[in-house]
C-alpha positions in Angstrom: -17.8 39.5 40.1 -17.5 41.6 38.0 -20.6 43.8 35.8 -20.5 41.5 33.0 -21.0 38.2 35.2 -24.0 39.8 37.4 -25.5 41.0 34.0 -25.4 37.3 33.2 -26.7 36.3 36.7 -29.7 38.7 36.3 -30.9 37.4 33.1 -30.2 33.4 33.9 -32.0 34.2 37.3 -35.0 35.8 35.0 -34.9 33.0 32.5 -35.0 30.2 35.3 -38.3 32.1 36.9 -40.0 31.9 33.6 -39.3 28.2 33.0 -40.8 27.9 36.5 -43.9 30.3 35.3 -44.5 28.4 31.8 -47.5 26.5 31.9 -47.9 22.9 31.9 -48.5 20.7 28.4 -52.1 21.0 27.4 -54.7 18.4 28.6 -55.6 16.6 26.0 -51.9 15.3 26.1 -51.7 14.5 29.3 -55.2 12.7 29.6 -53.6 10.8 26.6 -50.5 9.6 28.5 -52.6 8.4 31.3 -55.2 6.5 29.2 -52.2 4.7 27.2 -50.9 3.8 30.1 -54.2 1.5 31.2 -53.8 -2.0 29.6 -57.6 -1.9 29.4 -57.3 1.5 26.7 -59.1 1.3 23.3 -58.7 3.2 20.2 -62.5 4.6 20.9 -60.8 6.0 24.4 -57.9 7.6 22.6 -60.2 8.5 19.9 -62.8 10.4 22.0 -60.2 12.5 24.1 -58.2 13.9 20.6 -61.9 14.4 19.5 -62.6 16.8 22.4 -59.6 19.0 21.2 -60.9 20.3 17.7 -57.5 21.8 16.6 -55.1 18.7 17.0 -58.6 16.3 16.1 -58.4 18.6 12.6 -54.3 18.4 12.3 -54.1 14.6 13.2 -56.4 13.9 10.3 -54.6 16.1 8.2 -51.2 13.9 8.8 -52.7 11.0 8.5 -53.6 11.6 4.8 -50.5 13.1 4.3 -47.8 11.7 2.1 -45.6 11.0 5.3 -47.8 7.9 6.1 -49.0 7.6 2.3 -52.0 5.3 3.3 -53.8 3.6 0.3 -57.0 4.9 1.3 -58.5 8.0 2.9 -58.4 8.2 6.7 -61.6 9.8 7.3 -62.2 10.0 11.4 -59.6 10.0 14.7 -60.8 6.5 15.6 -59.6 5.2 12.1 -56.3 7.5 12.4 -55.5 6.2 15.6 -56.2 2.2 14.1 -53.7 3.1 11.5 -50.9 5.4 13.1 -50.6 3.2 16.7 -51.3 4.7 20.1 -47.7 5.8 21.2 -47.3 7.3 17.8 -50.5 9.1 18.3 -49.2 10.3 21.7 -46.3 11.5 19.8 -47.8 13.5 17.2 -50.4 14.9 19.8 -47.3 16.2 21.8 -45.8 18.0 19.0 -48.9 19.6 18.3 -49.4 20.8 21.9 -45.9 22.5 22.1 -46.7 24.2 18.7 -49.4 25.1 20.4 -48.5 26.6 23.5 -45.7 28.8 21.7 -48.3 30.1 18.7 -48.3 33.8 20.0 -44.7 34.2 19.7 -43.8 37.3 18.1 -41.8 38.6 14.9 -37.9 40.2 15.6 -35.5 41.4 12.9 -33.6 37.9 13.2 -36.1 35.5 12.8 -39.7 34.7 12.8 -41.2 32.0 14.8 -43.1 30.6 11.6 -39.5 30.3 10.2 -38.2 28.7 13.1 -41.1 26.1 13.3 -40.3 25.2 9.2 -36.5 24.7 10.2 -37.7 22.2 12.7 -40.3 20.3 10.8 -37.4 19.7 8.4 -35.5 18.4 11.4 -38.6 16.4 12.1 -38.7 14.9 8.5 -35.1 14.5 8.3 -35.1 12.6 11.8 -38.0 10.6 10.8 -36.5 9.2 8.1 -33.0 8.4 9.4 -34.7 6.3 12.3 -36.5 4.6 9.5 -33.8 3.9 7.8 -31.9 2.6 10.9 -34.5 -0.5 11.6 -36.3 1.9 14.5 -39.8 1.0 14.6 -41.2 4.0 16.8 -40.0 6.6 14.0 -42.7 9.0 15.0 -40.1 9.3 18.7 -37.6 11.0 16.5 -40.0 12.8 14.3 -41.2 14.6 17.4 -37.5 14.8 18.6 -37.0 17.1 15.8 -40.0 18.9 15.8 -39.4 20.2 19.4 -35.5 20.2 19.4 -35.5 24.0 19.0 -38.0 24.8 21.9 -35.5 26.8 24.1 -34.9 29.4 20.9 -38.4 30.0 21.0 -38.8 30.7 24.7 -35.8 33.1 24.7 -37.9 34.9 21.8 -41.3 34.8 24.1 -39.5 36.6 27.4 -36.6 38.1 26.0 -37.1 38.9 22.0 -35.0 42.2 22.3 -31.8 40.3 23.7 -32.2 37.1 21.7 -32.8 39.4 18.6 -29.2 41.5 19.3 -28.0 37.5 20.2 -28.7 36.2 16.6 -27.7 39.2 15.0 -24.4 39.4 16.5 -24.2 35.4 16.0 -24.4 36.1 12.5 -22.2 39.1 11.9 -19.3 37.4 14.0 -19.5 34.1 12.8 -20.0 32.6 15.7 -22.5 29.6 16.8 -25.3 30.5 18.2 -25.1 28.2 21.5 -22.0 29.9 21.9 -23.4 33.2 22.4 -26.1 32.5 24.2 -24.1 30.9 26.8 -21.5 34.1 26.9 -25.1 36.0 27.2 -27.7 34.0 29.5 -24.7 31.4 31.0 -27.0 28.6 29.4 -28.0 27.6 25.5 -31.4 27.0 24.5 -30.6 23.4 24.5 -30.1 23.7 28.3 -33.7 25.4 28.5 -35.3 22.9 26.3 -34.1 20.0 28.9 -35.2 22.1 31.7 -38.9 22.6 29.9 -38.8 19.0 29.2 -38.0 17.8 32.6 -40.7 20.4 33.9 -43.5 18.9 31.3 -42.4 15.2 32.6 -41.7 14.2 28.7 -40.0 10.5 28.2 -36.8 10.4 29.4 -35.1 9.9 25.7 -36.6 12.9 24.4 -35.3 15.3 27.4 -31.6 13.6 26.9 -32.0 14.5 23.1 -33.3 18.2 23.8 -30.2 18.9 26.3 -27.5 17.1 24.1 -28.3 17.1 20.6 -26.1 19.7 19.3 -23.2 17.9 20.4 -24.5 14.7 19.4 -23.0 12.6 22.2 -24.4 11.9 25.9 -21.9 12.1 28.1 -19.2 11.0 25.2 -21.3 8.0 24.4 -23.3 7.1 21.5 -27.5 7.5 22.0 -29.5 7.0 18.5 -32.1 9.6 18.8 -29.4 12.5 20.4 -27.1 11.3 17.2 -30.0 11.6 15.0 -31.3 14.8 15.9 -27.8 16.3 15.4 -27.4 14.8 12.3 -31.0 16.0 10.9 -29.9 19.8 12.4 -26.8 19.3 10.2 -28.6 18.5 7.7 -31.6 20.8 7.6 -29.2 24.1 7.8 -27.1 22.8 5.1 -30.4 22.4 2.7 -32.0 26.1 4.0 -35.1 24.5 5.1 -36.3 27.4 7.3 -34.5 29.3 9.5 -32.8 28.1 12.7 -31.5 31.4 13.8 -27.7 30.9 13.0 -26.5 30.9 9.6 -22.8 29.0 10.1 -23.4 25.3 9.5 -23.0 23.2 12.7 -20.0 20.7 12.8 -21.4 17.1 12.0 -19.9 14.6 14.6 -18.3 12.3 12.2 -18.4 9.3 14.8 -22.1 9.2 14.6 -22.5 8.7 11.2 -19.8 5.7 10.9 -21.4 4.2 13.8 -25.0 4.4 12.1 -23.3 2.2 8.8 -26.0 4.5 6.5 -25.1 4.5 2.7 -23.0 7.5 1.3 -25.6 8.6 -0.6 -28.5 8.4 1.8 -28.8 12.2 1.4 -29.0 12.7 -2.1 -31.5 9.8 -2.6 -33.6 11.1 0.2 -33.7 15.0 -0.4 -37.0 14.9 -2.8 -38.6 13.1 0.4 -37.3 15.6 2.8 -38.6 18.7 0.9 -42.0 17.1 0.2 -42.3 16.3 3.6 -41.1 19.9 5.0 -43.5 21.3 2.1 -46.1 19.3 3.3 -46.1 19.8 7.4 -45.4 23.9 6.9 -48.6 23.9 5.0 -50.4 21.4 7.5 -49.0 22.8 10.8 -48.8 26.4 10.7 -52.4 27.1 10.1 
C-alpha cells in the first residue's frame, strides 16, 4: 500500500467513524413517522407532535403561507397546515427542517459558507418540486425534500474535516475538476456516498436513499429512476443559474437520456425561471432564520 493509499484509508476510516457517531434525526420526525403509520392517526395528532417543536411549527406555518403553496386564505395554525398540505407532505417538510437543524452549527471556510450551500440546496428543492409537478407526480414534497437534502454529505465533510474539505473544494476549482472526483481521490468516497450512508442510518425512505447515492449520474444501476433523474437535472440547472454555492464551479454534465425520457417541453426552464427565482429567495429567507 502506497503512502497515498494509507492516508486515504485513514481518512476514510475516520469518516466512517463520524457517520457511525452522527446523531439520529430529532424526535419530532421519528414521532411523526410512527404516528402517520397508525391508520387511526388524525390531523390533531400530527399537529400536536409538530407543535411540541417550536422551531418546526413556526417554519411549517411560514412555508404554508408562502408562494410555494399559494393558498387563498392565510394558514393560521399548525392543524390547518396539516389539513391543507397533507400528512405525508408535512412529514417530508419536517424531515427537511430536521436535517437543516442538525447542521446549523456548520462553520464557514474560505471556499464555501454553509448558508450558500443551503441556498443552493433550496434552489435544487424548488426546481425538483416543479419538475415533479410537471411530470404529473402527486407527492411533489418528496422531490422537494430530495432536492434540499441531496448535498448533506458535503456538510458532513465540512463539519468534521473543514480544513481538508476546504482544500478539496479549492483544488477542484483551480484545476477545473468535478468535486466528486477530487472527493473520491482524497477520501475514497464522494459526498453522495456519504449522503446515502446517512440516509440509511436515519432509515429514510428507500427512494430518497437511492437518490442521495446516485443523483450525480442521474441513473440507478443503468436504469431510469424519476426522483434520481429529477434531482440530477435540478442540480445541473441550479448550478447554471448560480443559485447559492454548491462548492464546485463546473456545471455537471446533463444526462440527456433523462431529459428525453421525461418528455418535458423545451421551454420548461425559460418559462419557469421566475418561479424558481421567487421560491429560491423566499425559502432562503424563511428557512435560514
